[in-house]
C-alpha positions in Angstrom: 110.8 161.5 65.9 109.9 158.0 65.0 109.8 155.5 67.9 112.7 153.1 68.1 111.6 150.0 66.3 113.3 147.0 68.0 111.8 144.5 65.6 113.0 146.5 62.6 116.5 146.6 64.0 116.5 142.9 64.6 115.5 142.3 61.0 118.2 144.6 59.5 121.1 142.1 59.2 118.9 139.4 57.7 117.5 138.8 54.3 114.5 136.7 55.3 111.9 136.5 58.0 113.0 132.9 58.7 116.5 134.1 59.7 115.0 136.9 61.8 113.0 134.3 63.6 116.2 133.0 65.2 115.8 136.0 67.6 112.2 135.4 68.5 112.7 135.9 72.2 109.5 134.3 73.3 110.8 131.0 72.1 113.5 131.1 74.8 111.3 131.5 77.8 112.7 128.3 79.3 111.2 126.6 82.3 109.6 129.6 84.0 105.9 129.8 83.1 105.5 126.1 82.6 103.4 124.0 85.0 106.2 121.9 86.5 103.9 119.0 87.4 101.9 118.8 84.2 105.1 118.9 82.1 106.9 116.3 84.2 105.9 112.7 83.2 108.6 111.2 85.4 107.2 112.8 88.5 103.7 111.8 87.6 104.8 108.2 87.1 106.7 108.3 90.4 103.5 109.4 92.2 101.5 106.6 90.5 104.3 104.2 91.5 104.0 105.0 95.2 100.4 106.1 95.7 97.2 104.0 95.7 94.7 105.0 93.0 92.5 106.9 95.5 95.5 108.7 96.9 96.7 109.6 93.4 93.3 111.0 92.4 93.4 113.2 95.5 97.1 114.2 95.1 97.1 115.2 91.4 94.9 118.3 91.6 97.0 119.6 94.5 100.3 118.9 92.7 99.0 120.5 89.5 98.4 123.7 91.5 101.8 123.3 93.1 103.4 122.9 89.7 101.7 126.1 88.4 102.7 128.0 91.6 106.4 126.9 91.6 106.9 127.2 87.9 105.3 130.6 87.8 105.2 133.1 90.6 107.7 131.3 93.0 110.3 130.9 90.2 110.0 134.6 89.3 110.2 135.7 92.9 113.3 133.6 93.3 115.1 135.4 90.5 114.2 138.7 92.1 115.4 137.6 95.6 118.7 136.4 94.1 119.2 140.0 92.8 118.0 141.6 96.0 119.0 139.3 98.9 118.3 139.6 102.6 120.3 142.4 104.4 121.3 142.8 108.0 120.1 146.0 109.8 122.5 146.1 112.8 121.3 149.3 114.5 118.2 151.3 114.7 118.1 155.1 114.4 119.0 155.5 118.0 122.1 153.3 117.7 120.6 150.3 119.5 121.9 147.0 118.3 118.7 145.4 116.9 120.4 142.8 114.8 117.4 142.5 112.4 117.4 140.6 109.1 115.3 142.5 106.5 113.9 140.0 104.0 113.0 141.2 100.5 109.3 141.4 99.6 109.8 138.8 96.9 111.0 136.2 99.5 108.2 137.0 101.9 105.6 136.7 99.1 107.0 133.4 97.9 107.2 132.0 101.4 103.6 132.9 102.2 102.4 131.4 98.9 104.3 128.1 99.5 103.2 127.8 103.1 99.6 128.5 102.3 99.6 125.9 99.4 101.2 123.2 101.6 98.9 123.9 104.5 95.9 123.5 102.2 97.3 120.2 101.1 97.8 119.0 104.7 94.4 120.0 105.7 92.6 118.5 102.7 94.6 115.3 103.0 93.7 115.0 106.7 90.0 115.6 105.9 90.2 112.9 103.2 91.9 110.4 105.4 95.2 110.4 103.4 98.8 110.8 104.5 100.3 113.9 103.0 103.9 112.9 103.6 104.9 111.8 100.1 102.7 114.5 98.5 104.5 117.2 100.4 107.8 115.7 99.5 106.9 116.0 95.8 105.8 119.6 96.4 109.2 120.3 97.9 110.8 118.8 94.9 108.9 121.3 92.7 109.9 124.1 95.1 113.5 123.1 94.9 113.5 123.5 91.2 112.6 127.2 91.7 114.8 128.0 94.8 116.7 125.6 97.1 117.4 128.6 99.3 113.7 128.8 100.1 113.6 125.0 100.5 116.4 125.4 103.1 114.6 128.2 104.9 111.4 126.2 105.2 113.1 122.9 106.0 115.8 123.6 108.5 114.7 121.4 111.3 111.1 122.3 112.2 110.2 118.7 112.9 113.5 118.1 114.6 113.0 121.1 117.0 109.4 120.0 117.8 110.4 116.4 118.6 113.3 117.4 120.8 111.3 120.1 122.6 108.4 117.7 123.2 110.8 115.1 124.8 113.1 117.3 126.9 112.1 121.0 127.3 110.6 122.4 130.5 106.8 122.3 130.4 106.2 126.0 129.9 108.8 126.2 127.1 107.5 123.1 125.5 103.9 124.3 125.4 104.9 127.7 124.1 107.1 126.4 121.3 104.7 123.6 120.2 101.9 126.1 120.1 103.9 128.4 117.8 104.6 125.6 115.4 101.1 124.3 115.7 99.7 127.6 114.6 102.1 127.8 111.7 103.6 131.1 113.0 107.1 129.6 113.2 107.0 127.7 110.0 110.5 128.1 108.4 111.8 129.8 111.6 114.3 127.3 112.8 117.9 126.4 112.3 120.7 124.1 113.5 123.7 126.0 114.9 126.6 123.6 114.9 129.6 124.9 113.0 132.4 126.9 114.6 135.6 128.4 113.3 137.8 125.9 115.1 135.8 122.8 114.3 134.1 122.8 110.9 132.8 119.2 110.6 134.8 118.3 113.7 131.9 119.1 116.0 133.7 117.6 119.1 136.1 120.6 118.9 133.4 123.2 119.5 134.0 125.9 122.1 130.6 127.3 122.9 129.9 126.8 126.6 126.7 126.5 128.7 126.4 127.4 132.4 123.4 126.3 134.5 121.0 128.9 135.8 118.0 127.3 137.4 116.1 125.1 134.9 117.8 127.1 132.1 121.4 127.5 130.9 123.4 130.6 129.8 125.2 130.0 126.5 128.3 131.9 125.4 130.1 131.4 122.1 130.3 132.0 118.4 128.7 130.0 115.6 130.4 130.5 112.3 127.7 129.4 110.0 123.9 129.4 110.6 122.1 128.6 107.4 118.9 130.3 108.5 119.9 132.9 111.1 116.6 134.8 110.7 114.8 132.2 112.8 112.9 132.1 116.1 114.1 128.7 117.5 117.6 127.2 117.2 119.0 123.8 118.1 122.5 124.5 119.3 125.5 122.3 120.3 127.5 123.5 123.3 129.6 122.1 126.1 128.0 122.4 129.6 130.1 123.6 132.5 131.7 120.5 134.1 131.5 118.3 130.9 134.6 116.7 129.5 136.4 118.5 126.7 135.5 115.8 124.2 132.7 114.7 121.9 131.1 113.0 125.0 130.8 116.4 126.6 128.8 118.0 123.7 125.1 118.6 124.5 122.1 119.8 122.6 120.3 123.0 123.6 117.2 124.9 122.5 117.7 128.7 122.2 114.9 131.0 121.4 115.1 134.5 119.9 113.1 135.8 122.9 113.6 134.9 126.5 110.7 133.5 128.6 110.2 136.9 130.2 109.6 138.5 126.8 112.9 140.3 126.6 115.4 140.0 123.8 117.7 137.0 124.2 121.4 137.2 124.0 121.5 136.1 120.3 123.5 138.5 118.2 123.8 138.3 114.4 127.3 139.5 113.6 127.0 139.6 109.9 125.4 137.8 106.9 127.5 135.6 104.7 128.4 136.9 101.2 127.7 133.5 99.6 128.3 132.1 96.1 124.6 131.1 95.9 121.4 130.3 97.8 121.2 134.0 98.5 117.5 133.8 99.5 118.3 132.1 102.8 119.8 134.4 105.3 123.0 132.6 106.4 125.2 134.3 108.9 127.4 134.3 112.0 125.7 134.2 115.4 127.2 135.1 118.8 125.7 134.0 122.1 126.1 136.4 125.0 124.5 134.9 128.1 121.8 133.5 125.8 119.0 131.6 127.6 118.9 128.0 126.5 117.3 124.7 127.6 119.1 121.4 127.7 117.6 118.8 125.4 118.8 115.7 127.1 117.9 112.7 129.2 119.3 111.8 132.6 122.9 113.0 133.3 125.7 110.5 132.6 128.6 110.2 135.0 131.2 110.3 132.3 129.6 113.2 130.4 128.9 115.7 133.1 125.5 117.3 133.3 124.2 115.8 130.0 123.5 112.3 129.0 126.5 112.1 126.7 124.4 111.6 123.6 124.1 115.2 122.4 126.5 114.9 119.5 125.1 111.5 118.5 121.5 112.8 118.8 122.4 115.7 116.6 124.1 113.5 114.0 121.1 111.3 113.8 118.9 114.3 113.1 121.5 115.6 110.7 121.5 112.3 108.8 117.8 112.5 108.5 118.2 116.0 107.0 120.5 114.7 104.3 117.7 113.3 102.3 116.3 116.9 102.1 119.7 118.1 100.8 119.7 115.3 98.2 116.2 116.5 97.2 117.6 120.1 96.8 120.2 118.7 94.4 117.6 116.7 92.5 115.6 119.9 92.1 118.7 121.6 90.8 119.4 118.8 88.3 115.8 118.6 87.1 115.7 122.4 86.5 119.0 122.2 84.6 117.6 119.4 82.4 114.4 121.3 81.7 116.2 124.5 80.8 118.5 122.5 78.5 115.7 120.8 76.7 113.8 124.0 76.2 116.8 125.8 74.9 118.0 123.0 72.6 114.6 122.7 71.0 114.6 126.3 69.9 118.2 127.2 69.3 119.1 127.0 65.6 122.7 126.3 64.7 124.6 124.8 61.7 121.4 124.5 59.7 119.0 123.0 62.2 117.7 122.8 65.7 120.4 122.1 68.3 118.4 119.2 69.7 118.7 117.3 66.4 122.5 117.3 66.5 123.9 113.8 67.5 126.3 115.0 70.1 123.7 117.2 71.7 121.3 114.2 71.8 124.0 112.2 73.5 124.5 114.8 76.2 120.7 115.3 76.7 120.1 111.5 76.8 122.7 111.1 79.5 121.2 114.0 81.5 117.7 112.5 81.3 118.9 109.1 82.5 121.0 110.5 85.3 118.2 112.7 86.6 115.7 109.8 86.6 118.2 107.5 88.4 118.7 110.3 91.0 115.0 110.7 91.4 114.6 106.9 92.0 117.2 107.0 94.8 115.8 110.1 96.5 112.2 109.0 96.5 113.2 105.5 97.7 115.0 107.2 100.6 111.6 108.4 102.0 110.8 104.8 103.0 107.5 104.9 101.1 106.3 101.5 99.9 105.5 101.0 96.2 103.1 98.8 94.2 105.6 96.3 93.3 107.5 96.1 96.5 105.3 96.6 99.6 107.9 95.2 102.0 110.5 97.7 103.1 113.7 97.3 105.1 114.9 100.0 107.4 118.0 101.7 105.9 121.0 103.3 107.6 123.5 104.1 104.9 121.3 104.5 101.8 120.8 108.2 102.5 124.5 109.2 102.7 125.1 107.1 99.6 122.3 108.9 97.9 123.4 112.3 99.0 126.9 111.8 97.8 125.8 110.7 94.3 122.9 113.1 93.8 124.6 116.3 95.1 127.6 115.7 92.8 125.1 115.2 89.9 123.4 118.5 90.7 126.6 120.4 90.0 127.4 118.4 86.9 123.9 119.0 85.4 124.0 122.7 86.2 127.4 122.9 84.5 126.1 121.0 81.5 123.1 123.4 81.3 125.5 126.4 81.1 127.5 124.7 78.4 124.4 123.9 76.4 123.3 127.6 76.6 126.8 128.6 75.5 127.9 132.1 76.3 124.3 133.0 77.3 124.5 130.4 80.0 127.4 132.2 81.7 125.3 135.4 81.9 123.3 136.1 85.1 120.3 137.3 83.1 119.8 133.8 81.8 118.4 131.1 84.1 121.2 128.6 84.5 124.1 130.6 86.1 122.2 130.7 89.4 121.6 126.9 89.2 125.4 126.3 89.3 125.9 128.8 92.1 123.2 127.2 94.2 124.1 123.6 93.4 127.6 123.8 94.9 126.3 124.2 98.5 124.5 120.8 98.4 127.9 119.0 98.7 128.6 121.0 101.8 125.3 121.2 103.7 125.0 118.3 106.2 128.3 116.8 105.3 130.6 116.8 102.2 131.7 113.7 100.4 134.4 112.7 102.9 132.1 113.0 105.9 129.4 110.9 104.1 132.0 108.3 103.4 133.0 108.2 107.1 129.4 107.8 108.0 129.1 104.8 105.6 132.1 103.3 107.3 130.5 103.7 110.8 127.4 102.1 109.5 129.2 99.1 108.1 131.5 98.6 111.1 129.1 99.3 113.9 125.7 98.1 112.5 126.4 96.0 109.5 124.3 98.6 107.7 125.4 97.4 104.2 123.3 94.2 104.7 119.9 95.9 104.6 121.0 98.0 101.6 122.1 94.9 99.7 118.8 93.3 100.6 116.9 96.3 99.2 118.9 95.9 96.0 118.2 92.2 95.8 114.5 92.8 96.4 114.4 95.4 93.6 116.0 93.1 91.1 113.8 90.1 92.1 110.7 91.7 90.6 112.3 92.4 87.3 111.3 89.2 85.6 114.8 88.1 84.8 115.5 90.4 81.8 119.0 91.1 80.6 119.5 94.3 82.5 118.2 92.8 85.7 120.8 90.0 85.3 123.6 92.6 84.9 122.5 94.5 87.9 122.2 91.3 90.0 125.8 90.4 88.9 127.0 93.9 90.1 125.2 93.5 93.4 127.3 90.3 93.9 130.4 92.3 92.9 129.5 95.0 95.4 129.1 92.4 98.2 132.6 91.1 97.4 134.0 94.6 97.3 132.6 95.4 100.8 134.1 92.1 102.1 137.5 92.9 100.6 137.3 96.5 101.9 136.8 95.2 105.5 140.2 93.4 105.3 142.2 96.5 104.3 144.5 98.3 106.7 143.1 101.5 108.4 144.6 104.2 106.2 144.1 102.4 103.0 140.6 101.4 104.0 139.7 105.0 104.7 141.2 106.2 101.3 139.1 103.5 99.5 135.8 104.7 101.1 135.0 107.1 98.3 135.1 104.6 95.4 133.3 102.0 97.6 130.5 104.5 98.3 130.3 105.5 94.7 130.0 101.8 93.8 127.1 101.4 96.2 125.3 104.4 94.7 125.8 103.2 91.1 124.4 99.7 91.8 121.6 101.0 94.1 120.3 103.3 91.3 120.5 100.6 88.7 118.5 98.2 90.9 115.8 100.8 91.6 115.4 101.6 87.9 115.0 97.9 87.0 112.3 97.7 89.7 110.5 100.7 88.3 110.8 99.3 84.8 109.2 96.0 85.9 106.3 97.9 87.5 105.8 100.1 84.4 105.7 97.0 82.2 103.3 95.1 84.5 101.0 98.1 84.7 100.7 98.5 81.0 102.6 101.8 80.9 105.1 100.8 78.2 108.8 100.2 78.0 110.3 103.7 78.4 111.6 103.1 82.0 113.2 99.8 80.8 115.0 101.9 78.2 116.2 104.3 80.9 117.4 101.3 83.1 119.2 99.8 80.1 121.0 103.0 79.2 121.9 103.6 82.8 123.3 100.0 83.2 125.3 100.3 80.0 126.9 103.5 81.2 127.6 102.7 84.8 127.6 98.9 85.2 128.6 97.2 82.0 132.1 96.1 81.0 132.7 97.8 77.7 136.1 96.1 77.0 139.3 97.7 75.7 137.5 99.7 73.0 135.1 101.2 75.6 132.1 100.3 73.5 133.0 102.6 70.7 132.8 99.7 68.2 129.2 98.8 69.3 126.6 98.4 66.6 123.9 101.0 66.9 123.0 103.4 69.7 119.7 103.0 71.4 119.8 106.4 73.0 120.0 108.0 69.5 117.5 105.7 67.9 114.9 106.3 70.7 115.8 109.8 71.7 112.4 111.3 70.9 110.7 108.8 73.2 113.3 109.5 75.9 112.9 113.2 75.7 109.1 113.2 75.5 109.0 111.2 78.7 111.3 113.7 80.4 109.4 117.0 79.4 105.9 117.3 78.0 105.3 120.6 76.4 
């Protein structure tokens, strides 16, 4: 019998080879297999914007290797892990409760490859006398395009645990834990355990208790959602015995998987969560049964019982610092959705031509490109790194929650757009964009949804006048823009934002709280516009052309301009259409 000829079957309904070529599957490979650094001119420009020439010369070979790793093996492993997620092995063959999470081989291989590559970058940077901070941030951006679940597993508070342990833990515990992190053995083995069934975001309502036993404490309670329950070290919120039943009574504890005497600690995984997305990170419910823990606190406070009364505040400071990482997850989601959309639209033939040549598709893709670059500007600015045009930096307080609110919402929108661009194929799990939407939704929840972020902005304004440094940052960004038309519009909107904040402070309590969302969105829109004009000025001064100025102009037209009663529909010309090829080439180089 003749072998089944797939290509012959594909040709049967068609009269020409040209028509049969519509089904040439290798044309629809998408982003996987590309080098995600080499094909990303915007990331390359961002690194040049922040790094000095000698730093950039050192960083680029490492980031090129990272781009190949993340766009190739790690991206493929991520798809496999999504289909074969972690599982909980509750009992061994003798019926003992072992509570062991079994990770798929694809996750283990990806984790090892990522950690090895990042450790090489750290070591080489140290030997060359360079800081690796921004380079590692960029490598995590590349990782997040492959799998934000892996990003979560590797980034759930390792630095936070080490800093708290170094400051507060008993000497023997401190030395043991810091040695484990120093050797790399516990990389990606930490988690924050905050959320309970009764509290959710209301952490002051938690019910987990802690009872002193020598220099340790015994914790008992139930944590409803641990993002990375397969860890070795946890930072846990609990109420010490004798503490008031209020937020002042909440304290921070270190709980290890194994007790100091080597026995198994009273940490029980009840079940893993059956989640919408981010299946590669083992999220679950954890029960503490006389679990040995160590108070991470300063001197006791009379009004707070055995702790210093700063446990919840300390955790919220650390949580706020983690929000930039969540915004980076969302940016990675958005970038991957954009790349998949550009790849698909370039090859999909419909209505007599390539999809990417259709005016409505160009409009959508142009908006996606501009939105992703605006989000990238915000997230990288949140690192606090100085840039060539603006070496003076002002410490920020509310820029990160403003950024997280805007960028995490964008991650969902771009993922949804990518599915729409792929049509029915996009809704199918075998194609690459369905998972992006499933994963993107969690970014608005991790480390605080929109409403919690807005309340944090309010606290920053009311308690620390934190809007003033953010407004100063915007003014600084526009001041280097050589007075062009877009810079003038952004400067005008900064003035409007100042007036809006002043007006908001005069509102009654309930109304003021309800208006926090549009106020925070206003901050994000203007902040992104200011950063894009700053980047455009640097690009122009450095002889790199006018593309970023185009991006800044398109952004300002969409988010900051007053289009009048006709909403700009009567405007002459459309620069996004006229210069679309330049816009797209600067977004993805293939």
